Structures are given as C-alpha cells and as structure tokens.
PAFIVEX-484676 format. One record per residue: residue in one letter; x, y, z of N, C-alpha, C, CB in turn. Coordinates in steps of 0.05 Angstrom, whole numbers, padded with zeros to 5 digits, always signed. Glycine has a CB too. Layout:
// residues N
AXYZXYZXYZXYZ
...
***
This chain:
// residues 323
M+00019-00020+00000+00008+00002+00000+00017+00033-00002-00002-00003+00018
A+00007+00037-00009+00028+00066-00027+00022+00082+00006+00007+00091-00070
I+00040+00104+00012+00034+00122+00039+00025+00136+00022+00054+00134+00062
A+00003+00151+00041-00019+00173+00036+00002+00198+00045-00051+00170+00058
L+00008+00211+00044+00019+00239+00051+00009+00263+00051+00036+00243+00037
L-00010+00270+00075-00031+00278+00082-00028+00302+00087-00041+00266+00098
S-00043+00331+00079-00037+00354+00084-00057+00353+00111-00041+00375+00060
T-00078+00341+00117-00081+00334+00146-00074+00311+00147-00107+00336+00159
I-00066+00302+00174-00061+00277+00188-00092+00267+00211-00028+00283+00207
Y-00098+00244+00199-00118+00237+00219-00112+00223+00244-00134+00222+00208
L-00123+00232+00268-00120+00212+00288-00150+00207+00299-00099+00223+00311
L-00153+00180+00301-00184+00168+00300-00179+00149+00324-00195+00149+00268
L-00196+00157+00339-00205+00152+00367-00221+00127+00365-00222+00176+00378
N-00230+00107+00390-00250+00093+00387-00246+00083+00413-00252+00077+00364
V-00255+00083+00439-00248+00082+00461-00279+00057+00476-00244+00118+00471
Y-00257+00055+00494-00284+00037+00510-00284+00037+00539-00284+00002+00503
H-00304+00046+00544-00316+00040+00572-00313+00023+00590-00337+00037+00572
T-00300+00018+00616-00304-00004+00635-00316+00010+00650-00282-00017+00646
E-00333-00014+00677-00344+00000+00691-00336+00011+00714-00359-00010+00693
A-00304+00010+00718-00287+00026+00730-00280+00054+00727-00268+00016+00728
A-00297+00052+00702-00294+00087+00694-00258+00085+00678-00295+00116+00735
T-00242+00066+00665-00226+00060+00643-00227+00071+00623-00227+00042+00637
Y-00206+00066+00610-00201+00052+00575-00183+00040+00572-00196+00068+00551
C-00192+00036+00554-00164+00017+00549-00168+00009+00521-00161-00012+00569
A-00142-00005+00513-00137-00005+00477-00118-00036+00474-00112+00031+00462
S-00116-00047+00453-00109-00072+00445-00087-00061+00428-00131-00089+00432
V-00063-00078+00444-00039-00081+00435-00024-00103+00431-00028-00069+00446
L+00005-00108+00430+00013-00129+00416+00026-00137+00442+00029-00126+00388
H+00022-00178+00447+00032-00179+00481+00069-00173+00478+00022-00220+00498
G+00060-00157+00508+00087-00151+00516+00083-00117+00512+00113-00167+00495
Q+00067-00111+00505+00074-00078+00490+00059-00057+00500+00067-00075+00459
C+00045-00070+00534+00027-00050+00536+00036-00024+00549+00007-00058+00548
V+00020-00009+00535+00033+00024+00532+00009+00036+00552+00033+00042+00492
S+00014+00068+00561-00002+00086+00580-00020+00101+00564+00015+00106+00598
L-00054+00086+00583-00067+00106+00573-00073+00119+00592-00085+00102+00560
Y-00103+00131+00591-00114+00146+00623-00140+00128+00631-00126+00187+00618
G-00135+00137+00663-00164+00116+00672-00156+00111+00697-00170+00083+00656
S-00174+00113+00719-00175+00113+00742-00176+00087+00767-00192+00126+00741
G-00181+00065+00743-00173+00037+00752-00156+00018+00758-00178+00028+00743
C-00143+00028+00743-00103+00009+00745-00086+00028+00755-00082+00000+00709
P-00076+00018+00752-00032+00031+00749-00041+00042+00722+00007-00002+00744
S-00012+00057+00720-00014+00055+00689+00003+00034+00675-00006+00083+00677
G-00001+00026+00653+00015+00005+00639+00004-00020+00647+00044+00005+00643
T-00017-00027+00677-00036-00047+00682-00040-00066+00650-00066-00030+00695
L-00038-00087+00656-00044-00104+00635-00072-00115+00643-00022-00127+00631
Q-00102-00112+00626-00123-00116+00636-00131-00148+00609-00145-00083+00638
T-00152-00165+00621-00164-00185+00606-00188-00172+00596-00170-00210+00621
L-00203-00154+00579-00225-00144+00572-00232-00160+00552-00225-00120+00566
S-00262-00179+00544-00261-00193+00522-00257-00166+00490-00294-00213+00524
Y-00280-00156+00504-00299-00131+00482-00266-00122+00472-00326-00096+00504
C-00239-00123+00481-00221-00105+00466-00203-00124+00447-00202-00087+00488
G-00213-00148+00448-00194-00154+00424-00181-00187+00436-00164-00125+00421
F-00171-00203+00415-00149-00219+00425-00131-00208+00440-00136-00231+00408
L-00114-00184+00431-00088-00171+00447-00091-00163+00462-00072-00156+00440
E-00074-00162+00482-00078-00139+00504-00088-00130+00509-00073-00126+00507
T-00100-00115+00536-00109-00090+00533-00096-00078+00555-00140-00089+00532
C-00096-00059+00560-00075-00032+00579-00092-00013+00589-00050-00010+00559
C-00090-00001+00610-00100+00018+00623-00088+00037+00615-00100+00017+00647
Y-00097+00064+00623-00070+00080+00606-00065+00110+00632-00086+00097+00561
G-00038+00114+00634-00026+00125+00661-00046+00158+00663+00018+00131+00657
G-00039+00179+00635-00044+00208+00638-00026+00213+00620-00041+00222+00664
S-00023+00244+00624-00006+00256+00608+00002+00275+00616-00011+00261+00587
T+00005+00276+00657+00011+00297+00662+00048+00290+00675-00014+00309+00681
G+00058+00310+00691+00082+00305+00708+00110+00292+00689+00072+00283+00734
S+00126+00292+00696+00149+00295+00689+00166+00271+00694+00158+00317+00702
T+00169+00247+00665+00185+00223+00664+00213+00216+00659+00176+00210+00650
G+00219+00239+00671+00252+00247+00657+00258+00259+00630+00268+00223+00653
T+00245+00268+00614+00247+00273+00583+00250+00299+00593+00222+00264+00560
G+00264+00320+00596+00265+00345+00606+00256+00369+00575+00301+00347+00621
S+00253+00392+00574+00253+00396+00557+00268+00424+00563+00231+00391+00546
T+00284+00452+00540+00300+00460+00539+00288+00492+00554+00311+00455+00512
G+00267+00489+00560+00252+00510+00586+00252+00534+00573+00269+00515+00619
S+00272+00550+00579+00260+00584+00570+00262+00587+00545+00276+00610+00582
T+00249+00602+00525+00259+00605+00496+00284+00636+00494+00226+00612+00474
G+00290+00642+00512+00304+00676+00513+00286+00691+00517+00319+00688+00488
T+00256+00691+00508+00244+00719+00514+00225+00706+00534+00229+00737+00487
G+00222+00694+00557+00200+00694+00574+00198+00663+00577+00174+00711+00563
S+00183+00654+00588+00171+00628+00596+00158+00611+00568+00146+00635+00620
C+00166+00595+00572+00148+00577+00544+00132+00546+00564+00183+00560+00511
G+00122+00544+00545+00092+00524+00554+00073+00525+00569+00094+00504+00563
H+00076+00552+00579+00048+00556+00585+00029+00572+00584+00045+00555+00600
P+00004+00558+00581-00015+00582+00564-00028+00580+00597-00040+00573+00527
L-00043+00607+00590-00057+00616+00601-00083+00615+00619-00056+00623+00590
V-00095+00591+00597-00121+00581+00595-00112+00557+00593-00141+00590+00576
T-00130+00541+00615-00130+00512+00618-00140+00495+00595-00145+00505+00640
G-00136+00470+00578-00152+00462+00556-00168+00439+00574-00135+00452+00528
N-00181+00428+00552-00196+00408+00551-00176+00384+00550-00215+00411+00530
H-00160+00386+00578-00149+00353+00576-00161+00333+00588-00122+00349+00587
R-00157+00306+00580-00158+00283+00577-00183+00275+00564-00153+00271+00600
I-00198+00294+00557-00222+00284+00541-00216+00266+00516-00236+00307+00531
V-00223+00245+00504-00209+00231+00484-00238+00235+00460-00196+00195+00495
G-00232+00234+00436-00255+00238+00418-00252+00251+00405-00275+00243+00423
G-00234+00285+00405-00236+00304+00392-00250+00316+00396-00238+00302+00375
V-00242+00345+00413-00260+00368+00427-00257+00392+00414-00253+00374+00457
L-00270+00413+00417-00264+00432+00407-00243+00437+00430-00286+00452+00399
S-00219+00459+00424-00206+00468+00446-00219+00498+00453-00174+00467+00441
T-00205+00498+00474-00210+00528+00498-00194+00545+00484-00199+00527+00536
P-00204+00568+00479-00183+00591+00467-00162+00596+00489-00199+00623+00459
G-00146+00600+00471-00119+00601+00488-00110+00584+00510-00118+00625+00501
A-00112+00558+00497-00105+00533+00513-00075+00525+00495-00134+00506+00510
Y-00076+00532+00473-00055+00524+00454-00049+00551+00445-00063+00502+00428
P-00022+00560+00448-00034+00589+00448+00000+00586+00427-00042+00615+00486
W+00008+00566+00426+00036+00563+00408+00025+00565+00372+00054+00525+00417
Q+00001+00540+00380-00008+00534+00347-00016+00558+00332-00034+00513+00344
V-00009+00549+00304-00003+00571+00287-00019+00560+00259+00034+00577+00284
S-00023+00576+00247-00036+00576+00217-00019+00585+00196-00059+00594+00215
V-00011+00576+00186+00013+00572+00166-00007+00575+00138+00032+00536+00170
R+00000+00593+00120-00021+00605+00111-00015+00615+00075-00027+00630+00133
Y-00019+00602+00056-00007+00617+00024-00037+00622+00017+00013+00592-00004
G-00020+00644-00003-00049+00670-00011-00068+00664+00007-00068+00668-00043
G-00065+00675+00029-00086+00683+00044-00103+00655+00058-00104+00702+00024
E-00101+00628+00045-00113+00611+00060-00090+00594+00080-00129+00593+00041
H-00108+00572+00092-00098+00559+00114-00089+00532+00102-00119+00556+00137
L-00061+00521+00101-00055+00504+00089-00040+00488+00110-00045+00510+00066
C-00030+00491+00127-00021+00474+00146-00017+00484+00176+00002+00465+00135
G-00010+00480+00192-00010+00476+00219+00023+00489+00222-00017+00443+00228
G+00028+00496+00254+00065+00502+00258+00060+00507+00286+00084+00534+00239
T+00081+00510+00297+00087+00518+00327+00101+00540+00329+00101+00499+00343
L+00101+00556+00355+00111+00581+00353+00138+00566+00375+00087+00610+00364
I+00150+00573+00368+00172+00565+00382+00196+00588+00409+00188+00557+00355
D+00189+00614+00394+00203+00638+00402+00185+00655+00397+00229+00645+00390
Q+00195+00685+00400+00189+00707+00382+00194+00717+00350+00198+00723+00395
N+00208+00695+00347+00216+00701+00317+00211+00676+00305+00248+00711+00311
W+00199+00649+00312+00212+00628+00294+00181+00606+00294+00247+00611+00312
I+00182+00597+00277+00157+00574+00264+00170+00547+00258+00141+00585+00229
V+00163+00528+00276+00161+00496+00262+00139+00488+00259+00173+00473+00277
T+00149+00475+00220+00131+00462+00214+00138+00432+00201+00118+00479+00199
A+00121+00432+00184+00132+00413+00162+00143+00418+00132+00112+00396+00158
A+00165+00399+00124+00176+00407+00102+00150+00405+00076+00204+00389+00099
H+00139+00385+00080+00116+00381+00058+00105+00398+00045+00097+00370+00066
C+00105+00417+00064+00079+00435+00061+00090+00454+00039+00069+00452+00091
F+00113+00454+00039+00128+00479+00018+00126+00462-00011+00169+00489+00028
E+00128+00435-00005+00128+00428-00042+00104+00425-00063+00139+00400-00046
G+00109+00438-00085+00103+00445-00096+00097+00477-00100+00093+00431-00095
M+00100+00490-00088+00090+00518-00081+00125+00538-00078+00067+00515-00046
S+00110+00560-00096+00127+00579-00100+00114+00601-00090+00135+00582-00126
G+00141+00635-00100+00123+00651-00100+00117+00662-00064+00100+00635-00118
D+00121+00693-00058+00122+00698-00039+00096+00702-00026+00138+00714-00038
Y+00082+00676-00020+00053+00686-00019+00050+00676+00016+00027+00667-00046
W+00069+00671+00029+00070+00662+00058+00063+00682+00072+00095+00652+00068
T+00050+00675+00094+00041+00688+00120+00040+00670+00137+00016+00701+00121
V+00036+00674+00169+00032+00667+00191+00009+00679+00205+00053+00669+00202
A-00009+00662+00218-00037+00672+00224-00030+00665+00253-00066+00658+00207
L-00031+00672+00282-00023+00675+00305-00047+00675+00323-00007+00696+00307
G-00054+00667+00338-00071+00667+00372-00108+00672+00354-00056+00710+00405
V-00101+00650+00336-00133+00642+00319-00144+00622+00334-00132+00630+00286
H-00164+00615+00335-00183+00592+00345-00197+00590+00329-00198+00593+00368
D-00228+00619+00328-00248+00615+00300-00233+00624+00272-00278+00638+00302
M-00234+00603+00251-00227+00619+00228-00238+00639+00216-00225+00608+00213
S-00272+00642+00220-00284+00655+00210-00282+00680+00224-00305+00645+00206
Q-00261+00687+00245-00258+00710+00262-00230+00720+00249-00258+00704+00297
M-00215+00715+00229-00179+00727+00223-00191+00746+00236-00160+00736+00187
Y-00203+00759+00225-00193+00803+00246-00188+00796+00269-00221+00835+00254
T-00187+00782+00280-00166+00781+00305-00149+00770+00307-00171+00776+00324
A-00131+00763+00295-00107+00740+00296-00090+00754+00285-00111+00710+00282
N-00070+00753+00302-00036+00765+00285-00032+00756+00262-00006+00755+00299
I-00025+00782+00243-00023+00766+00218+00013+00776+00209-00052+00778+00193
H+00029+00758+00201+00063+00756+00203+00072+00748+00180+00075+00736+00225
R+00085+00765+00150+00099+00755+00139+00125+00738+00148+00100+00771+00126
T+00136+00730+00121+00156+00713+00136+00186+00729+00124+00151+00674+00126
S+00207+00721+00136+00223+00731+00127+00248+00710+00111+00228+00747+00147
V+00250+00689+00133+00259+00663+00112+00245+00636+00117+00292+00656+00113
I+00244+00624+00104+00234+00599+00101+00253+00587+00094+00215+00596+00086
S+00265+00561+00114+00282+00548+00113+00280+00513+00127+00298+00566+00123
V+00279+00501+00097+00265+00475+00091+00297+00460+00097+00246+00472+00055
H+00287+00436+00112+00317+00412+00119+00327+00402+00087+00305+00374+00143
G+00354+00400+00099+00360+00397+00066+00362+00377+00059+00381+00406+00055
S+00354+00354+00082+00362+00320+00073+00321+00314+00072+00390+00293+00109
Y+00310+00332+00070+00276+00319+00064+00284+00312+00048+00247+00333+00058
D+00262+00282+00047+00265+00265+00018+00230+00258+00021+00292+00230+00018
S+00214+00263-00004+00186+00262-00003+00183+00247-00009+00171+00275-00010
Q+00201+00221-00020+00197+00193-00020+00188+00177-00005+00213+00183-00023
T+00204+00178+00031+00205+00166+00046+00189+00181+00073+00232+00159+00045
N+00188+00206+00067+00183+00228+00089+00203+00236+00114+00157+00220+00102
E+00228+00219+00118+00255+00229+00124+00255+00263+00130+00273+00220+00099
N+00270+00271+00159+00270+00296+00159+00242+00321+00146+00293+00296+00146
D+00224+00314+00156+00202+00326+00144+00203+00350+00176+00169+00299+00136
I+00221+00379+00167+00214+00390+00184+00229+00422+00174+00221+00373+00211
A+00212+00437+00177+00218+00467+00162+00216+00490+00189+00189+00475+00135
M+00233+00510+00179+00221+00525+00193+00221+00559+00183+00232+00519+00220
M+00209+00575+00199+00191+00599+00176+00202+00616+00206+00143+00595+00164
K+00215+00639+00190+00229+00670+00209+00202+00688+00199+00270+00689+00196
L+00180+00700+00224+00171+00718+00218+00182+00748+00215+00157+00714+00230
D+00174+00774+00204+00177+00792+00197+00193+00806+00216+00157+00800+00189
R+00173+00810+00239+00188+00817+00266+00173+00797+00289+00183+00852+00274
P+00178+00804+00310+00171+00791+00341+00152+00789+00347+00178+00803+00364
V+00147+00774+00346+00117+00770+00359+00110+00785+00389+00112+00736+00364
D+00087+00799+00396+00091+00796+00420+00073+00782+00434+00094+00817+00429
L+00086+00777+00461+00080+00750+00481+00065+00759+00500+00104+00734+00497
S+00060+00787+00507+00047+00800+00532+00019+00792+00524+00052+00835+00537
G+00004+00777+00510-00027+00776+00509-00038+00749+00521-00037+00780+00479
M-00056+00744+00520-00070+00713+00524-00060+00690+00502-00105+00716+00520
H-00062+00703+00488-00072+00673+00468-00042+00670+00446-00111+00682+00440
I-00014+00680+00447+00007+00673+00435+00033+00674+00454+00009+00690+00413
R+00039+00653+00461+00057+00640+00477+00071+00619+00457+00042+00626+00504
P+00102+00619+00456+00114+00596+00452+00108+00567+00467+00138+00604+00457
A+00112+00539+00452+00121+00526+00464+00150+00515+00469+00109+00517+00460
C+00150+00498+00489+00185+00495+00495+00188+00470+00475+00198+00485+00533
L+00215+00467+00475+00233+00453+00440+00243+00434+00477+00271+00485+00405
P+00239+00406+00466+00251+00384+00484+00284+00369+00486+00234+00363+00477
S+00289+00368+00499+00321+00361+00502+00323+00339+00479+00332+00348+00537
E+00346+00344+00476+00355+00327+00451+00350+00298+00456+00387+00330+00444
S+00346+00287+00481+00345+00256+00497+00325+00256+00508+00365+00247+00518
A+00291+00274+00500+00278+00269+00509+00266+00246+00485+00267+00293+00519
D+00245+00223+00509+00233+00203+00501+00209+00201+00501+00239+00187+00509
F+00192+00199+00491+00163+00206+00504+00142+00177+00500+00149+00236+00485
T+00147+00165+00488+00136+00137+00488+00125+00128+00513+00156+00118+00480
N+00097+00109+00516+00081+00110+00535+00073+00139+00548+00091+00094+00551
R+00070+00161+00540+00065+00177+00543+00038+00182+00533+00081+00188+00539
V+00009+00205+00545-00016+00211+00528+00001+00239+00525-00053+00210+00544
C+00000+00248+00494-00003+00275+00485-00027+00285+00475+00013+00281+00469
T-00012+00318+00470-00041+00319+00450-00032+00330+00416-00067+00348+00467
V-00047+00330+00403-00054+00342+00376-00075+00372+00375-00070+00317+00361
T-00061+00390+00363-00088+00409+00365-00081+00417+00330-00088+00443+00395
G-00111+00425+00318-00111+00439+00294-00137+00447+00279-00097+00424+00278
W-00132+00446+00256-00157+00454+00240-00168+00434+00218-00150+00481+00226
G-00158+00410+00228-00157+00390+00205-00188+00385+00201-00137+00361+00212
A-00196+00360+00178-00222+00353+00171-00225+00337+00183-00229+00348+00150
T-00253+00332+00199-00272+00313+00208-00273+00284+00197-00296+00325+00202
H-00273+00275+00165-00270+00261+00153-00255+00255+00131-00284+00260+00154
T-00250+00236+00120-00236+00229+00096-00248+00255+00082-00241+00197+00082
G-00229+00271+00065-00227+00286+00046-00257+00314+00049-00226+00263+00019
G-00252+00316+00071-00270+00331+00083-00247+00366+00086-00281+00311+00117
S-00267+00383+00087-00245+00400+00097-00243+00421+00119-00237+00412+00078
S-00228+00443+00124-00218+00436+00149-00240+00451+00177-00185+00448+00148
T-00236+00444+00190-00260+00456+00211-00254+00484+00214-00261+00442+00243
R-00282+00503+00225-00274+00533+00231-00256+00537+00258-00300+00550+00235
Y-00266+00513+00282-00247+00515+00309-00229+00495+00307-00263+00512+00338
M-00209+00504+00327-00193+00495+00332-00197+00473+00347-00181+00509+00337
L-00188+00440+00342-00201+00421+00355-00171+00414+00368-00219+00397+00337
E-00182+00391+00380-00150+00380+00400-00164+00339+00407-00145+00412+00450
V-00144+00334+00409-00146+00297+00420-00125+00289+00426-00153+00274+00400
D-00130+00273+00449-00109+00262+00453-00098+00234+00458-00106+00273+00465
V-00075+00230+00454-00063+00192+00429-00034+00199+00455-00047+00196+00366
P-00044+00169+00449-00015+00156+00469+00006+00151+00441-00022+00116+00491
I+00028+00153+00449+00049+00158+00445+00062+00128+00442+00058+00177+00464
I+00066+00105+00418+00065+00079+00418+00107+00080+00407+00034+00063+00394
S+00122+00060+00411+00150+00054+00400+00148+00054+00369+00161+00026+00412
N+00171+00060+00354+00168+00048+00335+00166+00035+00325+00171+00047+00330
D+00191+00015+00343+00181-00014+00336+00153-00026+00332+00189-00029+00355
M+00133-00018+00349+00105-00028+00346+00092-00013+00320+00087-00021+00373
C+00103+00010+00322+00095+00023+00298+00102+00016+00269+00102+00045+00301
E+00124+00005+00265+00134-00007+00240+00117-00033+00237+00166-00013+00241
Y+00108-00055+00258+00087-00072+00259+00067-00066+00238+00076-00072+00284
Y+00058-00037+00248+00028-00042+00242+00035-00026+00213+00000-00026+00267
L+00058-00015+00210+00061+00009+00185+00072-00005+00164+00080+00036+00191
G+00097-00021+00169+00111-00038+00152+00145-00028+00161+00101-00032+00117
R+00160-00055+00156+00190-00049+00163+00190-00030+00136+00215-00080+00166
G+00206-00011+00154+00227+00018+00132+00204+00038+00133+00237+00009+00089
T+00187+00044+00142+00173+00058+00133+00174+00086+00154+00150+00042+00127
V+00176+00068+00188+00188+00084+00203+00216+00100+00214+00182+00077+00212
H+00226+00118+00217+00257+00119+00221+00256+00134+00247+00275+00133+00197
Y+00288+00131+00257+00287+00149+00284+00284+00172+00289+00303+00148+00297
S+00269+00183+00268+00270+00214+00274+00246+00219+00276+00283+00234+00255
N+00224+00195+00275+00199+00199+00273+00194+00191+00297+00186+00188+00253
I+00162+00200+00297+00150+00184+00333+00121+00186+00323+00156+00207+00374
C+00106+00160+00336+00081+00151+00334+00063+00157+00346+00080+00132+00337
A+00047+00167+00339+00011+00162+00360-00006+00154+00344-00008+00192+00376
G-00034+00141+00369-00051+00132+00357-00059+00114+00376-00045+00123+00333
Y-00084+00101+00363-00088+00084+00388-00088+00055+00351-00130+00094+00418
T-00082+00033+00363-00088+00010+00351-00123+00001+00341-00075-00008+00372
Q-00140+00015+00355-00166-00004+00343-00166+00018+00319-00201-00009+00366
G-00162+00040+00318-00174+00063+00293-00192+00079+00314-00198+00045+00261
G-00219+00075+00296-00247+00091+00319-00253+00110+00293-00235+00115+00360
K-00279+00131+00303-00287+00139+00283-00308+00168+00303-00302+00112+00264
D-00290+00178+00315-00295+00194+00336-00287+00222+00320-00279+00185+00365
A-00271+00225+00309-00257+00245+00308-00230+00247+00282-00249+00247+00335
C-00226+00262+00265-00202+00262+00241-00189+00280+00253-00208+00270+00208
Q-00159+00291+00266-00159+00322+00276-00130+00322+00265-00164+00330+00314
G-00126+00348+00266-00095+00356+00264-00084+00363+00239-00078+00335+00271
D-00066+00389+00237-00063+00390+00209-00039+00381+00205-00067+00414+00196
S-00023+00377+00183+00008+00375+00174+00015+00390+00178+00018+00370+00152
G+00038+00397+00204+00065+00416+00202+00049+00432+00243+00065+00449+00157
G+00032+00421+00240+00025+00431+00282+00034+00408+00293-00016+00435+00298
P+00027+00418+00322+00042+00407+00347+00028+00382+00358+00042+00429+00372
L+00053+00367+00362+00041+00344+00386+00064+00346+00409+00039+00306+00373
V+00044+00361+00428+00058+00379+00448+00057+00351+00474+00037+00415+00456
C+00075+00352+00491+00067+00334+00517+00076+00347+00534+00077+00305+00520
K+00060+00348+00567+00065+00348+00577+00092+00345+00590+00052+00343+00576
V+00106+00365+00606+00136+00355+00617+00137+00375+00642+00166+00360+00591
G+00136+00354+00668+00132+00380+00693+00106+00395+00695+00153+00405+00686
D+00104+00422+00687+00083+00440+00679+00082+00451+00658+00080+00458+00692
S+00100+00442+00641+00105+00461+00615+00105+00443+00592+00134+00478+00616
W+00095+00455+00569+00088+00437+00556+00105+00440+00532+00060+00437+00553
A+00117+00414+00526+00141+00404+00487+00136+00403+00469+00153+00382+00477
L+00142+00416+00458+00131+00407+00419+00150+00385+00412+00139+00438+00389
A+00136+00350+00424+00144+00330+00416+00146+00317+00385+00134+00320+00430
G+00130+00326+00375+00120+00317+00340+00113+00346+00333+00087+00291+00335
I+00117+00339+00302+00111+00343+00277+00085+00341+00259+00124+00330+00269
V+00065+00336+00259+00043+00329+00239+00053+00316+00214+00028+00354+00232
S+00060+00290+00207+00077+00297+00180+00054+00275+00157+00121+00284+00183
W+00047+00252+00178+00038+00234+00145+00019+00210+00161+00073+00216+00122
G+00010+00189+00148-00011+00172+00163-00022+00166+00133-00034+00189+00190
Y-00034+00134+00139-00049+00115+00124-00080+00129+00128-00044+00080+00137
G-00087+00141+00117-00122+00148+00106-00124+00160+00130-00149+00119+00100
C-00145+00152+00140-00171+00159+00156-00185+00146+00173-00187+00164+00143
G-00182+00137+00203-00196+00122+00213-00186+00090+00212-00220+00127+00202
Q-00168+00075+00200-00164+00058+00193-00151+00037+00226-00148+00067+00167
R-00156+00014+00219-00148-00002+00246-00119-00004+00239-00165-00034+00252
N-00109-00002+00257-00068-00007+00263-00056+00008+00251-00051-00035+00254
A-00064+00035+00248-00050+00050+00235-00041+00084+00235-00060+00044+00217
P-00032+00073+00264-00017+00102+00275-00007+00124+00257+00007+00095+00289
G-00014+00149+00268-00004+00178+00251+00026+00178+00261-00023+00214+00261
V+00043+00181+00240+00066+00194+00246+00077+00216+00246+00077+00187+00238
Y+00095+00226+00266+00103+00247+00269+00134+00256+00259+00098+00249+00292
T+00137+00279+00261+00173+00291+00256+00186+00280+00285+00178+00335+00254
R+00200+00281+00289+00215+00272+00319+00221+00303+00326+00249+00247+00318
V+00218+00322+00341+00234+00342+00347+00257+00347+00361+00222+00354+00355
A+00259+00326+00389+00282+00323+00394+00307+00320+00376+00280+00306+00407
S+00298+00303+00358+00323+00288+00335+00336+00311+00320+00309+00265+00308
F+00312+00347+00324+00329+00363+00304+00330+00396+00319+00311+00363+00269
I+00338+00381+00345+00346+00410+00355+00376+00420+00352+00340+00411+00385
S+00390+00409+00338+00412+00427+00334+00413+00432+00311+00435+00420+00341
W+00398+00425+00290+00399+00437+00267+00375+00462+00267+00396+00414+00244
I+00351+00456+00282+00339+00487+00290+00355+00503+00300+00318+00489+00309
N+00375+00494+00324+00390+00521+00323+00418+00530+00315+00390+00530+00344
Y+00417+00519+00290+00432+00524+00271+00428+00545+00246+00435+00504+00265
V+00402+00538+00246+00379+00558+00225+00384+00577+00240+00343+00553+00222
K+00369+00582+00264+00368+00603+00280+00390+00618+00281+00362+00597+00304
S+00410+00613+00284+00438+00627+00292+00455+00630+00245+00466+00591+00327
R+00439+00623+00237+00447+00624+00205+00429+00657+00206+00429+00589+00180
H+00410+00657+00215+00388+00676+00211+00385+00696+00237+00361+00658+00205
P+00397+00712+00240+00398+00716+00274+00386+00744+00273+00432+00715+00291
***
C-alpha cells in the first residue's frame, strides 16, 4: 500500500469504557503502553474480552515528568505555559478552549490555511517540510492567536522573512520532514493567546505518554478544514510497534508515532505541520510535528510525526544563520 502523504493527518479514536471508568486499547503481547483511567496503575495489563484478542492496557495520563526534559526558556520569557486551561483528558476530538494552545499557528498560502505550525520563540515557527512542496512565490503568511477561522480579523498576521526547509528532506520516505519560518517581526507575547511551546531536550523520549495534537484538520476523509481549533489526546507508541503496523522501513528514528491501534470513528484531527505536545513537569514541550499517515480511521494505522528531539541541533543552526 502506498503511503498517502496528507495535508491533514487523521487521528481517530474509538475508546471503550469499563465499569471502573477506565479506558483500554489493544496492543501486541508485551507492548502495554499508558493510556489513562482511574481503575488501575499506568501500564497494567487487563483482560477485557471486548477489546479483542490482543492485550489491553490501562492508560496512565499525560501530566508529570518522566525524566524527558525540555529546553525551558525561549530567551524571551517562559515557554509552554498557556494562561488558559484546555480540555485535557477528553478523548475523541473536542473543541479546544481559546488560548489553551497558544503556540498553534496557521501557516497560510495566498491567504488560505494550508498547514499548522508551532511558535517556538518570538521569531520562529516550526512546521513540516512537505507543506512547501510544489509551492512557489512570496505568498506565505502566519496567523497567530487564532481559534475561530471565521474571525481572522482577530488574528495576529505576520509575513515571513526566511523559510528554511531541511536540506535532507525526502518526499519519498518522508524523512527529515521539518521546516522553519522566521517571522518578519518579533511576536508580542504579552497577550493571552500567543505563547511559544518549549523545545524538548535532545534525549527526550515520550514513549508511553499521552500527548495532545491540535489543529483545524478535517473531521472525515476528504473533508474540509474545521472552523474551530480541535484537540485530541493520543498515546505515543514505540517505533517498533509503529513499524509492525505500517511496515518495516516506513518509520525512521527521526519519527515518533501516536494513535490507537483499534482506529476509531469519533474524530479526524490535526493539520500537517502542526504540534504534538507533551506535558513535561508544568510546561508543554513540542514532541512531534504532524507528518503523514495511512488514510483516516483505519485500524492499526497510527499517525507518524517528525521527532523534534532529533532536530534540536538543526533548529539552533538555522536560528544562528538568521539572527
């Protein structure tokens, strides 16, 4: 099956409730990961018949530190700290609270939303390299502080002075699917709805964590972007498990995978280039960049992201070349 590189990646959820108000997901034998629920400790094996013949696991939550650090300050103030609390621990794709993910941006071409992106400091956006394939001309802008796409007059619109696509990006294998955009002027971070996300440390490993992806992605295959920003919680799975489902050689070390093995039908969510963020201590770190996936809602087809921790040196190099 050929890989479908999506302008919108689809993360579908189909979650089962137990009497103890826990959640379960089928996984390979010995590959129990963390989801969330109050009925048993994180990663505890359950044997629930309606979850299928594979093992099923309780999920442990998305908050708290697991030793994965982040780079902390952006140099212009605190990162990863929204001033508004989001709808965390809600599975299935829901409307986000305005201001809960203030690093999420809309990358626009010719005035139209094309991809998501993440603000990492006052000047720079991180997004996906494939967003720039086949595009030419100086028609790029970035909209910050957006929640409702029908009210763009409230957004902070910036042109870009630099666009840097990773030199080793491979559109056939989707390796090194990362790009950076420098804004034409520094962003004002004094408001409520625009704040940068933290970058992870180079050694960060978010496997078995429940993290959050946001965006204005379509809610079904072939659908148009949504009016409001949506959010969904997804578990990070190991690359070995990801390759088991997607095929050997399809997932690289510079990727990170997330999603539910059983697929689902509640929501398809998250624009290409947009953020997958994980809670590290009391701040949010950019763990992944939405990259590609197999269609929408398919069983055993997790979403694939660019692993940001693998590109910290490259990000710093690009920033040093364009001070």
